[in-house]
C-alpha positions as CSV (number, residue, x, y, z in Angstrom):
1,X,104.3,42.2,107.9
2,X,100.5,42.7,108.1
3,X,99.4,44.9,111.1
4,X,95.8,45.7,112.2
5,X,95.3,48.8,114.2
6,X,92.2,49.4,116.4
7,X,92.0,53.1,116.5
8,X,89.8,55.8,118.2
9,X,89.9,57.8,114.9
10,X,89.9,56.9,111.2
11,X,93.5,58.3,111.0
12,X,94.1,59.1,107.3
13,X,90.8,57.6,106.4
14,X,89.1,60.7,107.6
15,X,90.2,62.4,104.3
16,X,88.2,59.8,102.3
17,X,85.2,60.2,104.6
18,X,85.0,64.0,104.9
19,X,87.4,65.6,102.4
20,X,89.3,68.7,103.3
21,X,87.1,69.8,106.2
22,X,89.3,72.0,108.3
23,X,88.0,70.8,111.7
24,X,87.2,67.2,111.0
25,X,90.3,66.4,108.9
26,X,93.0,68.1,110.9
27,X,94.8,64.7,111.4
28,X,96.3,64.3,114.8
29,X,99.1,62.1,115.8
30,X,97.6,58.8,114.5
31,X,97.0,60.5,111.2
32,X,100.7,61.4,111.1
33,X,101.8,57.9,112.2
34,X,99.5,56.3,109.5
35,X,101.2,58.5,106.9
36,X,104.6,57.6,108.2
37,X,104.3,53.8,108.4
38,X,101.8,52.8,105.7
39,X,104.6,52.2,103.1
40,X,106.7,50.0,105.4
41,X,104.1,47.3,106.0
42,X,100.6,46.2,105.1
43,X,98.4,48.4,107.3
44,X,94.8,47.9,108.2
45,X,92.9,50.3,110.4
46,X,89.6,49.4,112.3
47,X,87.6,52.2,113.8
48,X,84.2,52.6,115.3
49,X,81.5,54.4,113.4
50,X,77.8,55.1,114.3
51,X,76.5,54.4,110.8
52,X,77.0,51.4,108.5
53,X,79.9,52.0,106.2
54,X,81.7,49.6,103.8
55,X,85.4,49.0,104.2
56,X,87.5,51.2,101.9
57,X,91.1,51.9,100.9
58,X,92.8,55.3,101.0
59,X,96.5,55.8,100.2
60,X,98.3,52.6,101.1
61,X,96.0,51.7,104.0
62,X,92.8,49.6,104.2
63,X,90.1,50.8,106.5
64,X,87.5,48.7,108.4
65,X,84.6,50.8,109.9
66,X,83.0,48.9,112.8
67,X,79.3,49.6,113.1
68,X,78.5,50.4,116.8
69,X,74.8,49.6,116.5
70,X,71.5,51.5,116.3
71,X,72.3,55.0,117.3
72,X,68.9,55.6,119.0
73,X,69.4,52.4,121.1
74,X,72.9,53.6,122.0
75,X,71.6,57.1,123.0
76,X,68.8,55.6,125.1
77,X,71.3,53.4,126.9
78,X,73.4,56.4,127.7
79,X,70.2,58.2,128.8
80,X,69.8,55.4,131.3
81,X,73.4,55.6,132.5
82,X,74.5,52.4,130.8
83,X,77.9,53.0,129.4
84,X,79.6,49.6,129.5
85,X,80.2,48.3,126.0
86,X,77.8,45.8,124.6
87,X,79.2,42.3,124.0
88,X,78.3,42.3,120.3
89,X,81.1,44.8,119.7
90,X,83.7,42.2,120.6
91,X,82.3,39.9,117.9
92,X,82.4,42.7,115.4
93,X,86.1,43.4,116.3
94,X,86.9,39.7,116.0
95,X,85.2,39.5,112.6
96,X,87.6,42.2,111.4
97,X,90.5,40.2,112.8
98,X,89.3,37.1,111.0
99,X,88.9,39.0,107.7
100,X,92.3,40.7,107.9
101,X,94.3,37.8,109.4
102,X,97.1,40.1,110.6
103,X,100.4,39.1,112.0
104,X,100.0,41.6,114.8
105,X,97.3,43.7,116.3
106,X,97.9,47.1,117.7
107,X,95.3,48.7,119.9
108,X,95.7,52.5,120.3
109,X,94.5,53.6,123.7
110,X,92.4,51.9,126.4
111,X,89.5,54.3,126.2
112,X,87.5,52.3,123.7
113,X,86.3,48.7,124.2
114,X,88.8,47.2,121.8
115,X,90.5,45.6,124.8
116,X,87.7,43.0,124.9
117,X,89.5,41.1,122.2
118,X,92.3,40.3,124.6
119,X,92.1,36.6,125.4
120,X,89.9,35.9,122.5
121,X,92.6,35.7,119.8
122,X,96.1,34.1,119.7
123,X,97.4,36.8,117.5
124,X,100.1,38.9,119.3
125,X,98.6,42.1,120.5
126,X,100.2,45.3,121.7
127,X,98.4,48.2,123.4
128,X,99.5,51.9,123.3
129,X,98.8,53.8,126.4
130,X,97.3,57.2,125.6
131,X,95.6,58.2,128.8
132,X,94.3,56.0,131.6
133,X,90.6,55.9,132.5
134,X,91.3,54.4,135.9
135,X,93.5,57.3,137.1
136,X,91.4,59.9,135.3
137,X,88.3,58.7,137.2
138,X,90.3,58.8,140.4
139,X,91.3,62.4,139.6
140,X,88.0,63.5,138.1
141,X,87.0,65.9,140.9
142,X,90.4,67.3,141.5
143,X,89.5,70.8,140.3
144,X,85.9,71.3,141.5
145,X,85.4,68.5,144.0
146,X,81.8,67.3,143.5
147,X,80.0,70.6,143.8
148,X,79.1,71.1,140.1
149,X,78.6,67.6,138.9
150,X,74.9,68.0,138.4
151,X,74.9,71.5,136.8
152,X,73.3,71.1,133.3
153,X,74.6,72.6,130.1
154,X,72.5,75.3,128.5
155,X,69.6,74.0,126.5
156,X,70.5,73.8,122.8
157,X,66.9,73.9,121.6
158,X,66.8,70.4,120.0
159,X,64.0,68.8,121.9
160,X,64.4,65.2,120.6
161,X,68.1,65.3,121.2
162,X,67.5,66.7,124.7
163,X,65.0,63.9,125.4
164,X,67.2,61.1,124.1
165,X,70.5,62.3,125.6
166,X,69.5,64.5,128.5
167,X,71.3,67.8,129.1
168,X,75.0,67.4,129.6
169,X,76.2,67.2,133.2
170,X,79.7,66.2,134.5
171,X,78.0,63.6,136.7
172,X,77.1,61.7,133.6
173,X,80.7,62.0,132.3
174,X,82.0,60.8,135.6
175,X,79.7,57.8,135.6
176,X,80.7,56.9,132.1
177,X,84.4,57.2,133.0
178,X,84.0,55.0,136.0
179,X,82.1,52.2,134.2
180,X,84.6,52.2,131.3
181,X,87.5,52.2,133.7
182,X,86.2,49.0,135.1
183,X,86.4,47.4,131.7
184,X,89.9,48.8,131.2
185,X,91.1,47.3,134.5
186,X,89.6,43.9,133.7
187,X,91.1,43.5,130.3
188,X,94.5,45.1,131.0
189,X,95.2,42.2,133.4
190,X,95.4,40.1,130.2
191,X,97.8,42.4,128.3
192,X,101.1,41.0,127.2
193,X,102.7,44.0,125.4
194,X,102.4,47.7,126.2
195,X,103.8,50.8,124.4
196,X,104.2,53.9,126.6
197,X,106.1,57.2,126.7
198,X,106.4,58.3,130.3
199,X,107.5,57.1,133.8
200,X,103.8,57.5,134.8
201,X,102.3,55.1,132.2
202,X,105.2,52.7,132.8
203,X,104.5,52.6,136.5
204,X,100.7,52.4,136.3
205,X,100.8,49.6,133.8
206,X,103.2,47.6,135.9
207,X,100.3,47.5,138.4
208,X,97.3,47.3,136.0
209,X,98.9,45.0,133.4
210,X,101.3,43.0,135.6
211,X,101.9,40.3,132.9
212,X,102.9,42.8,130.2
213,X,106.3,43.8,128.7
214,X,106.7,47.5,128.4
215,X,108.2,49.2,125.3
216,X,109.1,52.9,125.0
217,X,107.7,54.4,121.9
218,X,107.1,58.1,121.2
219,X,104.4,59.8,119.1
220,X,104.3,61.9,116.0
221,X,102.7,65.3,116.0
222,X,100.7,67.2,113.5
223,X,102.7,68.2,110.4
224,X,102.4,72.0,110.7
225,X,104.1,72.1,114.1
226,X,107.3,70.7,112.6
227,X,107.4,73.5,110.0
228,X,106.8,76.5,112.2
229,X,109.0,78.1,114.9
230,X,108.1,80.5,117.7
231,X,110.2,83.6,118.3
232,X,109.9,86.3,120.9
233,X,108.9,89.5,119.2
234,X,109.0,92.9,120.8
235,X,105.6,94.5,121.4
236,X,104.4,98.1,122.1
237,X,104.5,98.7,125.9
238,X,100.7,99.2,126.0
239,X,100.0,95.8,124.3
240,X,99.1,92.9,126.6
241,X,101.4,89.9,127.1
242,X,99.6,86.9,125.6
243,X,99.4,83.6,127.4
244,X,98.1,80.6,125.4
245,X,96.5,77.3,126.4
246,X,94.9,74.5,124.4
247,X,92.5,72.5,126.5
248,X,89.0,71.0,126.4
249,X,85.6,71.1,128.1
250,X,86.8,68.6,130.8
251,X,86.2,68.6,134.5
252,X,89.8,67.8,135.4
253,X,91.6,69.9,132.8
254,X,92.4,72.7,135.2
255,X,90.4,75.5,133.5
256,X,89.4,76.8,136.9
257,X,93.1,77.1,137.9
258,X,93.8,79.0,134.6
259,X,91.0,81.5,135.2
260,X,92.0,82.1,138.9
261,X,95.6,82.6,137.8
262,X,94.5,85.2,135.3
263,X,92.6,87.1,138.0
264,X,95.6,87.1,140.3
265,X,97.9,88.3,137.5
266,X,95.6,91.2,136.6
267,X,95.0,92.0,140.2
268,X,98.8,92.4,140.6
269,X,98.8,95.0,137.8
270,X,100.1,92.8,134.9
271,X,98.8,93.6,131.5
272,X,98.1,90.0,130.3
273,X,95.6,88.4,128.0
274,X,95.0,84.6,128.3
275,X,93.8,83.0,125.1
276,X,92.2,79.5,125.3
277,X,91.6,77.2,122.4
278,X,89.0,74.4,122.9
279,X,86.7,76.2,125.3
280,X,84.0,78.7,124.2
281,X,81.8,81.1,126.2
282,X,78.9,78.5,126.1
283,X,81.1,75.6,127.2
284,X,79.8,73.9,130.4
285,X,83.2,74.2,132.0
286,X,83.1,78.0,131.6
287,X,79.6,78.1,133.1
288,X,80.6,76.2,136.2
289,X,83.9,78.0,136.6
290,X,82.0,81.3,136.7
291,X,79.9,79.8,139.4
292,X,82.8,78.4,141.3
293,X,85.1,81.4,141.3
294,X,82.5,84.1,141.7
295,X,84.4,87.4,142.0
296,X,87.7,85.6,141.3
297,X,86.5,84.8,137.8
298,X,88.5,87.2,135.5
299,X,86.5,90.2,134.4
300,X,88.9,91.1,131.6
301,X,91.7,89.4,129.7
302,X,90.1,86.0,129.1
303,X,89.6,85.2,125.4
304,X,87.9,81.9,124.7
305,X,88.5,80.8,121.1
306,X,86.5,77.6,120.9
307,X,87.6,74.9,118.4
308,X,90.5,75.9,116.1
309,X,91.9,74.0,113.2
310,X,95.7,73.3,113.0
311,X,96.6,76.4,111.1
312,X,94.6,78.7,113.3
313,X,96.1,77.1,116.3
314,X,99.6,77.5,115.2
315,X,99.0,81.2,114.2
316,X,97.7,82.0,117.7
317,X,100.5,80.1,119.4
318,X,103.2,81.9,117.4
319,X,101.7,85.2,118.5
320,X,101.8,84.4,122.2
321,X,104.5,85.1,124.8
322,X,104.3,81.7,126.5
323,X,102.3,78.5,126.8
324,X,100.6,77.1,130.0
325,X,99.1,73.6,130.5
326,X,97.0,73.6,133.7
327,X,95.6,70.0,133.8
328,X,95.1,67.9,137.0
329,X,96.0,64.7,135.1
330,X,97.6,63.9,131.8
331,X,100.0,61.4,130.3
332,X,102.0,63.1,127.5
333,X,99.7,65.8,126.3
334,X,100.1,66.5,122.6
335,X,99.2,70.2,123.3
336,X,102.2,70.6,125.5
337,X,104.4,68.6,123.1
338,X,103.3,70.8,120.2
339,X,104.1,74.0,122.1
340,X,107.6,72.6,122.9
341,X,108.1,71.7,119.2
342,X,107.3,75.2,118.2
343,X,109.9,76.4,120.8
344,X,107.5,78.2,123.1
345,X,108.4,78.9,126.7
346,X,106.2,76.4,128.6
347,X,104.7,76.2,132.0
348,X,102.9,72.9,132.9
349,X,101.4,71.2,135.9
350,X,103.5,68.2,137.2
351,X,100.5,65.9,136.6
352,X,100.7,62.3,135.5
353,X,103.4,62.0,132.8
354,X,104.3,65.6,132.2
355,X,107.5,65.3,134.3
356,X,108.8,62.9,131.6
357,X,107.9,65.5,128.9
358,X,109.3,68.7,130.4
359,X,112.1,69.1,133.0
360,X,111.7,71.8,135.6
361,X,114.1,74.7,135.2
362,X,115.7,73.2,132.1
363,X,113.2,73.4,129.3
364,X,110.2,75.0,131.2
365,X,108.6,75.2,134.6
366,X,106.6,72.5,136.3
367,X,104.1,73.3,139.0
368,X,101.8,71.6,141.5
369,X,98.4,71.2,139.8
370,X,95.5,73.3,141.3
371,X,97.7,76.1,142.6
372,X,96.7,79.4,140.8
373,X,99.1,81.5,142.8
374,X,102.2,79.5,141.8
375,X,100.9,79.4,138.3
376,X,100.5,83.2,138.3
377,X,104.0,83.6,139.8
378,X,105.6,81.4,137.2
379,X,103.9,83.4,134.4
380,X,105.2,86.6,136.0
381,X,108.7,85.2,136.2
382,X,108.9,84.3,132.5
383,X,107.3,87.5,131.3
384,X,109.8,89.5,133.4
385,X,112.9,87.5,132.3
386,X,113.2,87.5,128.5
387,X,116.5,85.7,128.5
388,X,115.3,82.8,130.7
389,X,112.1,82.6,128.6
390,X,114.0,82.3,125.4
391,X,116.4,79.8,126.9
392,X,113.6,77.5,128.0
393,X,111.9,77.8,124.6
394,X,115.0,76.9,122.7
395,X,115.7,73.9,125.0
396,X,112.1,72.7,124.7
397,X,112.3,72.8,120.9
398,X,115.5,70.9,120.8
399,X,114.1,68.2,123.1
400,X,110.9,67.9,121.2
401,X,112.6,67.7,117.8
402,X,114.5,64.7,119.0
403,X,111.6,63.1,120.7
404,X,109.1,63.5,117.8
405,X,111.5,62.9,115.0
406,X,109.5,61.3,112.2
407,X,112.0,58.7,111.1
408,X,113.0,57.8,114.6
409,X,109.4,57.3,115.8
410,X,108.4,55.2,112.8
411,X,111.6,53.0,112.9
412,X,111.2,52.6,116.7
413,X,107.6,51.3,116.2
414,X,108.8,48.9,113.4
415,X,111.4,47.5,115.8
416,X,108.8,47.0,118.5
417,X,106.6,45.1,116.1
418,X,109.5,42.9,115.0
419,X,110.6,42.3,118.5
420,X,107.1,41.1,119.5
421,X,106.8,38.9,116.4
422,X,110.2,37.3,116.8
423,X,109.9,36.9,120.6
424,X,113.3,38.7,121.0
425,X,114.3,39.8,124.5
426,X,115.8,43.0,123.2
427,X,114.5,45.8,121.1
428,X,117.1,46.2,118.3
């Protein structure tokens, strides 16, 4: 079986491109899946790249970089607010299809314009749902409404870059999301096969891709999270309880809820420290959260760690008391899945697909998104009840070990491929 992936990342090819760079070559779930499946079929991976790069082979996988066009032209288009993909990209994708002649095409995610090949080839094509641009654009202003869309990021001192790109604002991010969501909706109408993981993505694709057949297929996680296990350690009474979150500099990721919750907790006299990976002091989301919350922005206890590699992330998570995911919209967030796999007690907002990942009062706590008081109350509950916290963590780990089992995930994907190719009505 010959399969061609269209991927948002180079998967294992990143090792050949960048070597052992700790931040660029951390892997991710597609990296893990590439490793797990490349010896079971003939695998080709196409990915977008801003510079011309020849195809190459790494491990047992062939990689096909797709040149996205003159980078200055692309930056100028973005400066003008033109985010819809250029039509020449479809021809580039189709050239890869023609060169590879795969039995099956697998598009990972709907965020990139790979969907444009739908309807242009007769080769069976399946799409994995990662997030969904249409729903994300709908929920974009859930945390801050529209008040801070035009606030610019701090000037980085690069005048040419500033001229070409303009200073970052969330308004530009929202415009890009809305334009690309239109592309997503247009082409999902043509989809025949969908792979998803949650009730949320199954329900939205039943509307956005009404002609498609839905398959359940889980994801692999980064290797280090399978090998480590969280345990609750006693701490000196004067030491703070540590809450941990992995998030990003996104308008709808719930960073403002996290910060407000921390202020409420410390105002109630709890000795807590909230450590956040993926956000730094200079991040735009931190700047506008300060502006939004005013005196409710935490004066103490907030530790912004910025970007961490896999090993640093695991170290911080193992040293925390519990994990919190505050997003306003997600599908099956890998950050939450990784915390569950470690066996951490978890609190998450019941947003998008998280209700399919974690069950309230069984392997964690689910909350309404955007409610800092309930979030603070849930944190207080788990910190005060060690037995409950430990019980949730153990249940979360047990569930995640089954859900993200390497052999099960790979064999399930192989069965999905075979089912599509044979036209079977059942997944074996």
